Each structure stands twice: as C-alpha cells, then as structure tokens.
C-alpha positions, 0 to 999 in steps of 0.5 A, spaced: 499 500 500 502 507 498 501 511 504 498 518 502 500 525 505 496 531 504 501 536 502 501 541 508 502 535 512 507 532 508 511 539 508 510 539 516 512 532 517 517 531 511 522 528 515 517 523 517 515 522 510 522 521 508 524 516 513 517 512 511 519 512 504 526 509 506 523 504 511 516 502 507 517 504 500 514 510 496 510 515 499 504 519 495 503 526 496 496 529 494 494 536 493 486 538 493 485 531 494 489 529 487 495 525 487 501 529 485 508 527 487 511 521 490 517 521 495 521 514 494 528 512 496 534 513 491 535 506 491 528 505 488 529 511 483 535 508 480 532 501 480 526 504 476 531 509 472 534 503 469 533 501 462 528 495 461 531 489 457 527 486 451 525 479 451 531 477 447 536 480 452 532 477 458 532 470 455 539 470 453 541 472 461 537 465 463 543 460 466 546 455 461 543 449 465 536 452 465 536 453 458 531 449 454 532 447 446 526 449 442 524 447 435 520 453 433 521 451 425 514 450 421 512 447 415 512 452 409 505 454 408 504 454 400 497 457 400 490 453 398 488 452 391 481 455 390 476 455 384 474 461 382 
C-alpha cells in the first residue's frame, strides 16, 4: 500500500515522510485531494530509472543449465488452391 500525505502535512512532517519512504517504500503526496508527487528512496529511483531489457536480452541472461532447446521451425505454407 502506498501511504498518502496531504501536502501541508507532508511539509510539516517531511523528515517523517522521508523516513517512511526509506523504511516502507514510496509515499504519495496529495494536493486538493489529487495525487501529485511521490517521495521514494534513491535506491528505488535508480532501480526504476534503469533501462528495461527487451525479451531477447532477458532470455539471453538465463543460466545455461536452465535453458531449453526449442524447435520453433514450422512447415512452409504454400497456400491453398481455390476455384473461382
């Protein structure tokens, strides 16, 4: 769960907001009832900032002992004969 703080409360208790972000994860700040910002640890921010791997890169990092050889070939499709 992402705890929510009203902006004025977050300003008054900023040290607590930071401490909770470090201990419990991101903290949401609202203004006029709308979520406007999130306070999170630098570790979480750096993790989120990392470029996402594509599926090929992710699969290539699987250790050799867990890899499976797959036959993904298929028979050629020559279409079908139709009468017009």
